[in-house]
C-alpha positions as CSV (number, residue, x, y, z in Angstrom):
1,M,168.8,76.5,57.1
2,N,171.4,74.0,58.1
3,P,172.1,73.5,61.9
4,K,175.5,75.3,61.7
5,G,174.0,78.3,60.1
6,F,171.1,78.3,62.5
7,L,173.6,78.2,65.5
8,R,175.5,81.1,64.0
9,Q,172.3,83.1,63.6
10,L,171.3,82.5,67.2
11,Q,174.8,83.3,68.5
12,D,174.8,86.6,66.6
13,M,171.4,87.5,68.1
14,L,172.4,86.7,71.6
15,A,175.6,88.7,71.2
16,T,173.8,91.8,70.0
17,L,170.7,91.8,72.1
18,A,171.3,93.9,75.3
19,T,168.0,93.6,77.1
20,D,168.2,93.2,80.9
21,H,165.7,90.8,82.5
22,A,165.5,91.0,86.2
23,R,165.8,87.5,87.8
24,R,164.0,86.5,90.9
25,K,164.3,83.1,92.5
26,L,162.9,81.3,95.5
27,G,165.6,80.0,97.8
28,P,165.7,77.4,100.6
29,V,165.5,77.9,104.3
30,I,166.6,75.2,106.8
31,D,164.1,74.3,109.5
32,E,164.9,72.9,113.0
33,T,165.0,69.4,111.6
34,G,167.6,70.2,109.0
35,L,165.2,70.0,106.1
36,A,165.3,72.6,103.3
37,H,162.1,74.4,102.4
38,A,161.3,77.1,99.8
39,N,161.4,80.7,101.1
40,P,159.2,83.0,99.1
41,D,160.8,86.1,100.6
42,W,164.3,85.3,99.4
43,E,165.7,87.1,96.3
44,S,168.9,86.2,94.7
45,S,171.6,88.9,94.6
46,S,173.4,87.0,91.8
47,S,172.3,86.5,88.2
48,R,174.0,83.1,88.0
49,Q,172.1,80.5,86.0
50,R,172.6,76.8,86.6
51,I,171.6,74.6,83.7
52,E,171.5,70.8,84.2
53,I,171.0,68.4,81.3
54,M,170.0,64.9,82.3
55,I,170.4,62.1,79.8
56,T,168.9,58.6,79.9
57,G,169.6,55.6,77.8
58,D,172.6,53.4,76.7
59,P,176.1,54.8,76.6
60,S,175.9,55.6,72.9
61,R,172.9,57.7,73.4
62,V,174.5,59.5,76.4
63,G,177.6,60.1,74.4
64,F,175.6,61.3,71.4
65,V,173.7,63.9,73.4
66,A,177.0,65.0,75.1
67,D,178.5,65.5,71.6
68,I,175.7,67.9,70.8
69,I,176.2,69.7,74.1
70,D,179.9,70.1,73.1
71,K,178.9,71.7,69.8
72,M,176.5,74.0,71.5
73,Q,178.6,75.2,74.4
74,K,179.5,78.6,72.8
75,L,175.7,79.1,72.7
76,I,175.1,77.8,76.2
77,F,177.8,80.1,77.6
78,A,176.7,83.1,75.5
79,D,176.3,85.3,78.6
80,K,175.8,88.9,79.0
81,P,178.4,90.5,81.3
82,E,176.1,90.4,84.3
83,Q,174.9,86.9,83.8
84,K,177.0,83.9,84.6
85,T,176.0,80.4,83.4
86,E,177.1,77.2,85.0
87,L,176.5,73.8,83.3
88,R,176.6,70.2,84.3
89,V,175.6,67.0,82.6
90,T,174.0,64.0,84.4
91,G,173.6,60.4,83.2
92,F,172.3,57.2,84.6
93,L,174.7,54.3,84.0
94,D,175.8,51.2,85.9
95,G,173.2,51.8,88.6
96,C,174.8,55.2,89.5
97,I,174.1,58.8,88.9
98,H,177.0,60.2,87.0
99,R,177.5,64.0,87.0
100,S,180.0,66.3,85.6
101,K,181.2,69.1,87.8
102,W,179.5,72.5,87.6
103,T,181.5,74.6,85.1
104,K,181.4,78.2,84.1
105,K,183.2,77.7,80.8
106,P,183.1,75.2,77.9
107,F,184.3,71.7,78.7
108,K,184.6,68.4,77.0
109,A,181.2,67.0,77.9
110,A,181.4,64.0,75.5
111,Q,184.8,63.0,76.6
112,Q,183.8,63.1,80.2
113,A,180.5,61.2,79.6
114,R,182.4,58.4,77.8
115,Q,184.6,57.9,80.8
116,W,181.5,56.9,82.8
117,H,180.8,53.2,83.2
118,C,179.7,51.3,80.1
119,E,176.4,49.7,81.0
120,Q,172.9,51.1,80.7
121,S,171.0,51.0,84.0
122,K,167.7,52.0,85.6
123,T,167.1,55.7,86.1
124,R,167.2,57.3,89.5
125,F,165.2,60.5,89.0
126,G,164.0,60.8,92.6
127,D,167.6,61.0,93.9
128,A,168.7,63.1,91.0
129,L,166.0,65.7,91.4
130,A,166.5,65.9,95.1
131,N,170.2,66.7,94.5
132,S,169.2,69.3,91.8
133,A,167.0,71.1,94.3
134,G,169.8,71.2,96.8
135,E,172.2,72.5,94.2
136,M,169.9,75.4,93.4
137,V,169.5,74.5,89.7
138,D,167.8,77.2,87.6
139,H,167.0,75.2,84.4
140,L,166.6,71.4,84.2
141,V,166.5,69.7,80.8
142,L,165.7,66.0,80.5
143,V,166.5,64.1,77.3
144,G,165.9,60.4,76.7
145,H,163.5,57.4,76.5
146,R,163.7,55.8,79.9
147,F,161.9,56.2,83.2
148,D,162.2,53.3,85.7
149,D,161.2,55.2,88.9
150,D,158.0,55.5,90.9
151,L,156.3,58.4,89.2
152,D,154.5,59.6,92.3
153,E,157.7,59.8,94.3
154,V,159.5,61.6,91.5
155,L,156.7,64.1,91.2
156,R,156.9,64.8,95.0
157,Q,160.6,65.5,94.5
158,A,159.8,67.8,91.6
159,Q,157.6,69.9,93.7
160,D,160.7,71.2,95.6
161,L,162.1,72.3,92.2
162,K,158.8,73.9,91.2
163,Q,158.8,75.9,94.5
164,Q,162.3,77.1,93.7
165,G,161.0,78.4,90.3
166,V,162.4,75.6,88.2
167,A,160.6,74.2,85.3
168,V,161.6,70.7,84.0
169,H,161.7,70.6,80.2
170,C,161.4,67.1,78.9
171,F,162.4,65.8,75.4
172,H,161.3,62.1,74.8
173,T,162.5,59.8,72.1
174,G,161.4,56.3,71.2
175,N,158.1,54.5,71.4
176,D,157.8,53.5,75.1
177,T,154.4,54.9,76.2
178,A,155.1,54.6,80.0
179,S,158.2,56.7,79.9
180,R,156.6,59.2,77.6
181,H,153.7,59.6,80.0
182,A,156.2,60.1,82.9
183,Y,158.2,62.8,81.0
184,E,155.0,64.5,80.0
185,K,153.6,64.5,83.5
186,L,156.9,65.8,85.0
187,A,156.9,68.7,82.6
188,E,153.3,69.5,83.2
189,E,153.6,69.4,87.0
190,T,156.6,71.8,87.0
191,G,155.4,74.2,84.3
192,G,158.0,73.0,81.8
193,V,157.4,71.9,78.2
194,F,157.2,68.4,76.8
195,L,158.1,67.5,73.3
196,Q,158.2,64.1,71.6
197,L,161.1,63.9,69.2
198,P,161.2,61.7,66.1
199,D,164.8,60.6,67.0
200,Q,167.7,61.5,69.1
201,S,169.4,63.6,66.3
202,S,166.5,66.1,66.7
203,I,168.1,67.3,69.9
204,A,170.5,69.3,67.7
205,E,167.6,71.2,66.3
206,V,165.6,71.9,69.5
207,M,168.4,72.8,71.9
208,P,169.2,76.1,70.3
209,I,165.6,77.1,70.7
210,L,165.6,76.2,74.4
211,M,168.9,78.0,75.0
212,A,167.4,81.1,73.4
213,H,164.5,80.8,75.8
214,I,166.8,80.6,78.7
215,H,169.2,83.4,77.8
216,D,166.9,86.0,76.1
217,K,163.2,85.9,75.2
218,D,163.8,88.5,72.5
219,A,166.3,86.1,70.8
220,L,163.6,83.4,70.9
221,L,161.1,85.7,69.4
222,A,163.4,86.6,66.5
223,L,164.2,83.0,65.5
224,Q,162.5,81.5,62.5
225,P,163.4,77.7,62.6
226,E,162.7,75.5,59.6
227,N,162.8,72.2,61.4
228,E,159.4,70.9,62.5
229,S,160.5,69.9,66.0
230,A,162.2,73.3,66.6
231,Q,159.1,75.1,65.3
232,K,156.9,73.2,67.7
233,L,159.2,73.9,70.7
234,K,159.2,77.6,69.9
235,S,155.4,77.6,69.8
236,L,155.2,75.8,73.2
237,L,157.7,78.2,74.8
238,M,156.0,81.3,73.3
239,R,152.6,80.1,74.5
240,D,153.8,80.8,78.1
241,A,154.8,84.4,77.1
242,P,152.0,85.9,75.0
243,D,153.0,89.4,76.0
244,A,156.2,88.9,74.0
245,L,154.5,88.1,70.8
246,P,154.5,90.8,68.1
247,K,151.3,92.7,67.5
248,K,149.6,92.1,64.2
249,S,149.7,95.0,61.9
250,R,146.4,96.4,60.8
């Protein structure tokens, strides 16, 4: 099945499925020093979902992934009436962390990303994850091939996200073993999935699977992707939800 047909299939499934999944989320409390800590007794009264997609690499790679996000925004914002999605895109260029604004409707992600500065720079995952925790992100997706930070420090920052119920899903491209190890460790420590992709174009195949996982587990279960990377991602996501697997007929 070609990517366009696959997206249409998934959009149709998300539009017709009407299951209601209760959402529960750990929220922050502020102590006397002004620091935020996880509060296990807090339950969100809103079904808002914040999805942040972080992209590493040179401007062409950032723009390429943003192009794919543009094509998928109907899917990303395929909400049920009671569920409101917010999206932002984050990139590391010119020594800065560039972020789009949180948006509740489709926007021109690629156009905005291409307005960011034009030089590749070191990643700043420690600062970026700290901001994500403060912004109460629900789903964090990392795409790229770079990791220039101190891994131990980033993992400490990631613990705040984990305490808020956020899993970091990491998709790595390229042959750099150090960054691959960091992505894999970040996913492992937060309960996310890690997947090594053959090239950046594979993002177009795996993102629909991840969005189905975020929006509706039944939609994920119903999908039958033909692409190898998409099949592997579905298997990884379903591994964490064995109760959703269909029973074998006798």
